[in-house]
C-alpha positions in Angstrom: 9.3 -20.8 10.3 13.0 -20.7 9.9 14.4 -19.6 6.5 17.9 -19.0 5.3 18.3 -16.6 2.4 21.6 -16.9 0.6 22.4 -13.7 -1.3 21.6 -10.2 0.1 21.2 -8.5 -3.3 18.0 -6.9 -4.5 16.1 -10.2 -4.8 17.4 -11.7 -1.5 16.7 -8.4 0.4 13.1 -8.2 -0.9 12.4 -11.8 0.0 13.9 -11.2 3.4 11.7 -8.1 3.7 8.6 -10.0 3.0 9.3 -13.0 5.2 10.7 -11.0 8.2 7.7 -8.7 8.0 5.5 -11.7 8.5 7.3 -12.7 11.7 9.4 -15.5 10.3 12.8 -16.4 11.7 15.0 -15.2 8.8 18.8 -15.4 8.4 20.6 -13.7 5.5 23.9 -15.0 4.2 26.2 -13.1 1.9 30.0 -12.9 1.4 29.7 -9.1 1.2 29.6 -7.8 4.8 28.1 -4.4 3.6 25.1 -6.2 2.1 24.6 -8.2 5.3 24.8 -5.1 7.4 22.3 -3.3 5.2 19.9 -6.3 5.7 20.3 -6.4 9.5 20.1 -2.6 9.9 16.9 -2.3 7.9 15.1 -5.6 8.5 14.3 -7.8 11.5 16.7 -10.5 10.3 19.9 -12.1 11.4 23.0 -11.9 9.2 26.0 -14.0 8.5 28.9 -12.9 6.4 30.5 -15.7 4.5 30.2 -18.0 1.4 26.8 -19.5 1.4 28.0 -22.9 0.0 30.4 -23.4 2.9 29.0 -26.0 5.4 30.4 -24.1 8.4 28.7 -20.9 7.2 25.4 -22.6 6.8 25.8 -24.2 10.2 26.3 -20.8 11.8 23.2 -19.6 9.9 21.1 -22.4 11.6 20.8 -24.9 8.7 20.4 -27.8 11.2 16.9 -26.8 12.0 16.0 -24.6 9.0 12.7 -25.3 7.2 13.8 -23.8 3.9 16.8 -22.4 2.1 16.6 -19.9 -0.8 19.8 -19.7 -2.8 19.7 -16.4 -4.7 23.3 -15.4 -5.0 24.7 -14.1 -8.2 26.4 -17.4 -9.0 24.5 -20.4 -10.4 27.3 -22.7 -9.1 27.1 -21.3 -5.6 23.3 -21.7 -5.6 23.5 -25.3 -6.7 26.2 -26.3 -4.3 24.4 -24.5 -1.5 21.3 -26.6 -2.1 23.4 -29.8 -2.3 25.1 -29.0 1.0 21.8 -28.0 2.7 20.4 -31.4 1.5 23.3 -33.7 2.1 24.6 -32.4 5.4 21.7 -30.6 7.1 18.6 -32.3 5.6 16.9 -28.9 4.9 13.3 -29.9 3.8 12.8 -27.4 1.0 15.4 -25.8 -1.3 14.9 -23.1 -3.9 17.6 -22.0 -6.3 17.9 -19.1 -8.7 19.7 -20.2 -11.9 20.5 -18.2 -15.0 22.7 -20.2 -17.3 20.7 -21.7 -20.1 22.8 -24.9 -20.1 21.9 -25.7 -16.6 18.2 -24.9 -17.2 18.1 -27.1 -20.3 19.5 -30.0 -18.4 17.3 -29.5 -15.4 14.1 -29.0 -17.3 14.8 -32.0 -19.5 15.1 -34.2 -16.4 18.8 -35.0 -17.0 19.3 -34.1 -13.4 17.3 -36.1 -11.0 16.4 -34.9 -7.5 18.6 -37.4 -5.8 21.6 -36.0 -7.8 20.8 -32.3 -7.7 18.4 -31.8 -4.8 16.6 -28.5 -5.8 12.9 -28.5 -5.2 12.2 -25.4 -7.2 14.3 -23.7 -9.9 13.7 -20.0 -10.5 15.0 -18.7 -13.8 15.0 -14.9 -14.0 15.3 -15.0 -17.8 12.3 -17.3 -18.1 10.3 -15.2 -15.6 11.1 -12.0 -17.5 10.3 -13.5 -20.8 6.9 -14.6 -19.4 6.3 -11.1 -18.1 7.2 -9.6 -21.5 4.7 -11.9 -23.2 2.1 -10.8 -20.6 2.8 -7.2 -21.4 2.4 -7.9 -25.2 -0.9 -9.7 -24.6 -2.3 -6.4 -23.3 -0.2 -3.8 -25.1 -2.1 -0.8 -23.6 -1.5 -2.0 -20.0 1.7 -1.1 -18.1 1.4 -4.2 -15.9 -0.5 -7.5 -16.3 -0.8 -10.9 -14.7 -3.3 -13.8 -15.0 -5.1 -15.5 -12.1 -7.7 -18.2 -11.6 -6.1 -20.5 -14.3 -6.3 -17.7 -16.8 -10.0 -16.8 -16.1 -9.1 -13.4 -14.6 -6.5 -10.9 -15.4 -4.9 -8.0 -13.4 -4.2 -5.0 -15.6 -2.4 -1.8 -14.8 -4.0 1.1 -16.7 -2.8 4.7 -16.8 -5.7 7.2 -16.6 -5.4 9.7 -19.5 -7.4 12.8 -20.3 -9.5 10.8 -22.8 -10.6 8.2 -20.2 -14.4 8.3 -20.2 -14.7 7.5 -16.5 -12.4 10.2 -15.1 -13.9 12.0 -12.0 -16.6 9.2 -11.7 -17.0 7.7 -8.3 -16.2 4.0 -8.5 -19.6 3.0 -7.1 -21.2 4.5 -10.1 -19.3 2.2 -12.4 -21.5 -0.7 -11.2 -24.6 1.3 -12.1 -23.2 2.4 -15.5 -21.8 -1.0 -16.5 -23.9 -3.5 -14.4 -22.7 -6.6 -16.4 -19.0 -5.6 -16.4 -16.9 -8.1 -14.4 -14.1 -5.7 -13.4 -13.0 -4.2 -10.1 -10.5 -1.4 -9.5 -8.5 -2.9 -6.6 -5.6 -0.4 -6.4 -4.7 3.1 -7.4 -1.4 4.9 -7.5 -1.6 8.6 -7.2 1.4 10.9 -6.9 3.6 8.0 -6.1 1.4 6.5 -3.4 -0.4 3.2 -3.8 -3.7 2.6 -2.0 -6.9 0.5 -2.1 -9.7 2.7 -3.2 -13.1 3.0 -1.5 -16.4 3.1 -3.4 -16.6 6.8 -3.2 -13.1 7.5 -4.6 -12.7 8.8 -8.2 -10.1 8.3 -10.8 -8.1 11.4 -11.9 -5.9 12.1 -14.9 -2.4 10.9 -14.0 -3.5 8.1 -11.8 -2.5 4.5 -12.4 -5.3 2.0 -11.8 -4.9 -1.7 -11.1 -8.0 -3.5 -12.4 -9.0 -7.1 -11.9 -11.0 -8.2 -14.9 -12.8 -11.4 -16.1 -10.8 -12.6 -19.1 -13.9 -12.4 -21.3 -14.4 -8.7 -20.4 -10.8 -7.5 -21.0 -11.6 -5.8 -24.4 -14.7 -4.1 -23.0 -12.8 -2.9 -19.9 -10.1 -1.4 -22.0 -12.6 0.4 -24.1 -14.4 1.8 -21.0 -11.0 3.1 -19.7 -10.4 4.8 -23.1 -7.8 2.4 -24.4 -7.6 1.6 -28.0 -7.5 -2.2 -28.5 -5.0 -3.1 -31.2 -4.3 -6.5 -32.6 -0.6 -7.5 -32.2 0.8 -8.3 -35.7 4.3 -6.9 -35.8 6.8 -6.7 -33.0 10.4 -5.5 -32.9 12.6 -7.0 -30.2 15.8 -5.1 -29.3 18.1 -7.7 -27.7 18.5 -11.3 -28.9 19.9 -12.8 -25.7 18.0 -15.3 -23.5 15.0 -13.1 -22.9 14.6 -11.8 -26.4 15.1 -15.3 -27.9 12.6 -16.8 -25.5 10.0 -14.2 -26.4 10.6 -14.6 -30.2 10.2 -18.4 -29.9 6.9 -18.1 -28.1 5.6 -15.6 -30.6 6.5 -18.1 -33.4 4.4 -20.7 -31.8 1.3 -18.6 -31.5 -1.7 -19.7 -33.6 -2.2 -16.1 -34.7 0.7 -15.1 -36.8 2.9 -12.4 -35.3 5.8 -11.1 -37.4 8.8 -10.4 -35.2 12.2 -9.0 -36.0 15.1 -9.1 -33.5 18.0 -6.6 -33.4 21.1 -7.8 -31.6 24.5 -6.0 -31.3 26.7 -9.0 -30.5 27.4 -11.0 -33.6 27.7 -14.4 -31.9 24.5 -13.9 -30.0 22.8 -12.7 -33.2 24.0 -15.8 -35.1 22.8 -18.1 -32.3 19.3 -16.4 -32.3 19.1 -16.7 -36.1 19.9 -20.4 -36.0 17.4 -21.0 -33.2 14.5 -19.1 -34.8 12.6 -20.3 -37.8 10.4 -17.4 -39.1 11.9 -14.5 -37.2 14.3 -12.1 -39.0 17.5 -11.3 -36.9 19.4 -8.1 -37.7 22.9 -7.7 -36.5 23.6 -4.2 -35.2 23.0 -1.5 -32.5 19.4 -1.3 -31.4 19.9 2.5 -30.9 20.7 2.9 -34.6 17.9 4.8 -36.2 18.5 3.4 -39.6 18.5 -0.2 -38.2 15.3 0.4 -36.4 13.9 1.7 -39.7 15.1 -1.4 -41.5 13.3 -3.5 -38.9 10.1 -1.6 -39.7 9.7 0.1 -36.4 7.3 2.7 -37.7 4.9 -0.1 -38.8 5.3 -2.2 -35.6 2.5 -2.6 -33.1 5.0 -2.9 -30.2 8.7 -2.6 -29.5 10.3 -4.7 -26.7 13.7 -3.6 -25.5 15.3 -6.4 -23.5 19.1 -6.0 -23.7 21.2 -6.3 -20.5 21.7 -2.6 -20.4 19.0 -0.5 -18.8 20.0 2.7 -20.5 20.2 1.1 -23.9 16.7 -0.3 -23.3 15.3 3.1 -22.3 16.9 5.0 -25.2 15.9 2.3 -27.8 12.4 2.5 -26.5 12.4 6.3 -26.7 13.7 6.2 -30.3 11.1 3.6 -31.3 8.4 5.8 -29.9 9.7 8.8 -31.7 9.7 6.8 -34.9 5.9 6.1 -34.5 5.7 2.8 -32.7 2.6 3.0 -30.5 3.7 0.7 -27.7 7.2 0.5 -26.3 8.3 -1.7 -23.4 11.6 -1.6 -21.6 13.4 -4.0 -19.3 14.6 -2.0 -16.3 16.8 -3.6 -13.6 17.5 -0.3 -11.7 14.3 0.7 -9.8 15.5 4.3 -9.5 15.1 4.7 -13.2 11.4 3.7 -13.1 10.1 7.3 -12.4 11.7 8.3 -15.7 9.4 6.0 -17.7 6.4 8.3 -17.9 8.3 11.5 -18.8 10.2 9.6 -21.5 7.0 8.3 -23.0 7.8 4.6 -22.3 4.5 2.8 -22.0 5.5 -0.2 -19.8 8.5 -1.6 -18.1 9.5 -5.0 -16.8 11.4 -5.3 -13.5 13.3 -8.6 -13.3 13.6 -8.2 -9.5 9.8 -7.9 -9.1 9.1 -10.9 -11.3 11.7 -13.1 -9.6 10.4 -12.1 -6.1 6.8 -12.8 -7.2 7.9 -16.2 -8.5 9.7 -17.1 -5.3 6.8 -16.0 -3.1 4.5 -18.1 -5.2 6.5 -21.2 -4.3 7.0 -20.5 -0.6 3.4 -19.8 0.4 1.8 -22.8 2.1 -1.7 -24.0 2.7 -4.2 -23.0 0.1 -2.4 -20.0 -1.3 -2.1 -20.7 -5.1 -0.4 -17.6 -6.3 1.2 -14.3 -5.2 2.0 -11.4 -7.4 4.1 -8.5 -6.1 3.2 -5.0 -7.2 5.6 -2.1 -7.4 8.5 -2.0 -5.0 6.9 -4.8 -2.8 4.2 -2.2 -1.9 1.3 -4.7 -2.3 0.5 -8.3 -3.2 -2.3 -9.8 -5.2 -3.0 -13.2 -3.5 -5.0 -16.1 -5.0 -6.1 -18.6 -2.4 -8.7 -21.2 -1.7 -11.1 -20.5 1.2 -11.0 -23.1 3.9 -13.9 -24.2 6.0 -12.1 -22.9 9.1 -11.5 -19.5 7.6 -13.4 -16.6 9.2 -14.6 -15.5 5.8 -16.2 -18.8 4.9 -20.0 -18.3 4.8 -19.8 -14.6 5.2 -21.1 -11.8 2.9 -18.2 -9.8 1.5 -19.7 -6.6 3.0 -19.6 -8.2 6.4 -15.9 -9.4 6.3 -13.7 -7.2 8.4 -11.0 -6.6 5.8 -8.3 -4.0 6.6 -8.5 -0.7 4.6 -5.7 -1.8 2.4 -7.4 -5.0 1.2 -10.0 -5.5 -1.6 -11.5 -8.6 -3.2 -10.8 -8.7 -6.9 -12.5 -11.9 -8.0 -14.2 -15.0 -6.7 -14.3 -18.3 -8.5 -16.8 -21.0 -7.6 -16.5 -24.2 -9.6 -15.9 -23.0 -13.1 -17.7 -19.7 -12.7 -15.9 -16.4 -12.0 -18.1 -13.9 -10.2 -17.8 -10.2 -9.6 -17.3 -9.6 -5.9 -20.3 -7.5 -4.9 -21.0 -6.8 -1.2 -23.9 -9.2 -1.3 -21.9 -12.1 -2.5 -21.4 -14.9 0.1 -18.0 -16.5 0.2 -18.2 -20.3 0.4 -15.9 -23.0 1.6 -13.8 -24.1 -1.4 -14.2 -20.8 -3.4 -11.1 -19.3 -5.0 -10.6 -15.7 -4.1 -8.2 -13.1 -5.4 -7.3 -10.4 -2.9 -5.4 -7.1 -3.3 -3.5 -6.3 -0.1 -1.0 -3.6 0.8 2.1 -5.1 2.2 1.4 -4.1 5.7 -2.0 -5.9 5.6 -0.7 -9.3 4.3 -0.5 -10.9 7.8 -4.1 -10.1 8.5 -5.1 -11.5 5.1 -3.3 -14.7 6.0 -5.2 -14.9 9.3 -8.5 -14.4 7.5 -7.6 -17.1 5.0 -6.4 -19.4 7.8 -3.0 -19.8 6.1 0.5 -18.9 7.2 4.0 -18.6 5.8 4.5 -22.3 6.6 6.3 -24.5 4.1 5.7 -27.5 2.0 
């Protein structure tokens, strides 16, 4: 399929990397020739230097016979005009735009803009995606990564393996014998920087990071087995009262179980706006790095601190200070992926990568056929794919042990009707089942072949 990606920044580059690696015809457009050159030098893509919203530039990019356009430049206005031009002049069938400004999002989500007036099929909001990711992290405070699948019936959790983990040095196959009724599968392990899909004889060692697919009803038990203390979330301090912090605070206010949240915001106008928008949340004006202000917010009594300003270094230092003050769980928003290796040495429990969440959201909307969801892990190192099994699929009717999956692919969960089943080797996959697969990025094309789906478009 032919795709035009407008914007060769981090998000655009990652999307181009995914789609070109799956043998799609990809053209990248950016007004920065250096970014275009980086994309064409490192990826199997074509590149056009120019403004994405210009009709002649889109024409040179092949818009007349393109199947999809993804507008992910840094400008909301350019993204919207690009979709309009792609629709009105070139009749591109599917258009995705990344929009940041809250004013645009409010209007679009309230249907003030109709499709015939603003022809965008899918709107991706990085702030909304990041806020949702933050809430996911808070829902499982001891996990460094988390995402839900199968309509909430299964959950992927990233768990660090510490010295007090009871199952350290235990072959994974023995976990089934020790906990026969536990509906949890270790689908991925990161060891010394390398992510891999473990085999049944592999063990977990101190310092590993494990990705575990868990039935939602077994989350608490799984955390206990992995040596994680389950804490009830009652108090949260949010450093940063912008769009992300405000969205998280609003969602916490709406929870049935009361969560006391306090927001620290440095900018007075932003703090005043947050205070007006929130009903039960206390907003403090000041520097989130200020120890006395963190103390005033009750950081030492908080169950979690969420640092989501627009400055990575502020988020990291605020998280470190909160941890030093006694907060058991600190989460930082990190845009720069080169800073991620510093998280563990600094004692930061979890981080949120806006690029990764945005890439996952876009991939979720461009998969075709019966793929229901895609979640990108790490620096696009692996994907967790939820899909429906078609009758024409090679895996339909086969036992899991007999399916010729690549070494980098594992089945995390199977849902039949309303029942979520643990994927044992003797389980037969049926037509219509929903399956969740962990796949290293290089094995995604083979997964799509086995599922009988492709990167085709709606």
